[in-house]
C-alpha positions in Angstrom: 14.8 120.9 76.5 11.1 120.6 75.8 10.3 118.0 73.1 7.0 119.7 72.4 8.6 123.0 71.5 9.6 121.8 68.1 8.8 118.7 66.0 11.5 116.1 65.6 12.7 117.5 62.3 13.0 120.9 63.9 15.3 119.7 66.7 17.3 117.8 64.1 17.6 120.9 61.9 18.7 123.1 64.9 21.2 120.5 66.1 22.7 120.0 62.7 23.0 123.8 62.1 24.7 124.3 65.5 27.1 121.4 65.0 27.9 122.5 61.4 28.7 126.0 62.6 30.9 124.8 65.5 32.7 122.3 63.2 33.4 125.0 60.6 34.7 127.4 63.2 37.0 124.6 64.4 38.1 124.0 60.8 39.0 127.6 60.1 40.4 128.6 63.5 42.3 125.5 64.4 42.6 122.7 61.8 43.2 124.9 58.7 46.1 126.8 60.3 47.4 123.5 61.6 47.7 122.3 58.0 44.5 120.4 57.2 43.6 120.9 53.5 40.2 122.5 53.0 38.9 119.5 51.0 39.0 117.5 54.2 37.1 120.0 56.3 33.9 118.0 55.6 35.2 115.2 57.8 34.9 117.3 61.0 31.4 118.4 59.9 30.3 114.8 59.3 31.8 113.7 62.6 29.9 116.3 64.5 26.6 115.7 62.7 26.6 111.9 63.3 25.8 112.0 67.0 23.0 114.6 66.3 21.4 112.3 63.8 21.5 109.3 66.1 20.8 110.9 69.5 17.9 113.1 68.4 16.0 110.0 67.6 17.0 108.3 70.9 16.0 111.4 72.9 12.8 112.1 71.0 11.2 108.6 70.8 9.3 107.6 73.9 10.0 103.9 73.3 13.8 104.5 73.4 13.9 106.4 76.7 15.3 103.4 78.6 18.6 104.1 76.9 19.1 107.1 79.2 19.0 104.7 82.2 22.5 103.4 81.3 25.5 104.5 83.2 27.0 107.8 82.0 30.3 105.9 81.2 28.3 103.6 78.8 26.7 106.6 77.1 30.0 108.4 76.8 31.5 105.2 75.3 28.6 105.1 72.8 29.3 108.7 71.8 33.0 107.9 71.3 32.1 105.0 69.1 29.8 107.2 67.0 32.4 109.9 66.7 35.2 107.5 65.8 33.0 105.6 63.3 31.9 108.8 61.6 35.5 110.1 61.4 36.9 106.8 60.2 34.1 106.1 57.6 34.1 109.5 56.1 37.9 109.7 56.1 38.3 106.4 54.3 35.6 107.3 51.7 36.9 110.8 51.1 40.5 109.8 50.8 39.7 106.9 48.4 37.5 109.1 46.2 40.0 111.9 46.2 42.7 109.5 45.1 40.4 108.3 42.3 40.0 111.9 41.2 36.4 112.6 42.5 36.1 116.0 44.2 33.4 118.3 45.3 29.8 117.3 46.0 30.0 113.7 44.9 32.9 112.9 47.2 31.4 114.9 50.1 28.1 113.0 49.8 29.8 109.6 49.6 31.9 110.5 52.6 28.8 111.6 54.5 27.0 108.3 53.7 30.0 106.2 54.7 30.6 108.1 57.9 26.9 108.0 59.0 26.5 104.3 58.1 29.6 103.3 60.0 28.7 105.4 63.0 25.1 104.2 63.2 26.3 100.6 62.7 28.7 100.9 65.7 25.9 102.5 67.7 23.5 99.7 66.8 26.1 97.1 67.5 26.5 98.5 71.1 22.7 99.0 71.5 20.7 96.4 69.5 17.9 96.4 72.1 16.9 99.9 71.0 15.9 98.7 67.5 14.6 95.2 68.2 10.9 96.1 67.9 11.5 97.7 64.4 13.2 94.4 63.2 10.1 92.4 64.2 11.9 90.4 67.0 
């Protein structure tokens, strides 16, 4: 993929659209018929979007290209951490808010924030060298 074809926000938009489409197809074709309530469909969308938000920056920024020199097993492990973190964070937040009576957009946004923060935190925990220059160290 050519980085110059689109600006960073363009790649991010394309990636998020593709992942949201795939996650919704998975929700309606597999998870819905398997018994997952529609109010929890947002968890799969958030889980799919988290790697896009993290890895577009790692792929696009020239000063983070050394990340791709890691072994493929390490990168796969990082992706698993990001997916599990997003699923766990968004699930906890959504279930907690649903139990408190919050539904709709507020609960979805809170679940999104919790999922993205936990997934990025786990990614950062495994790869602090990618962000050292930004922290001033």
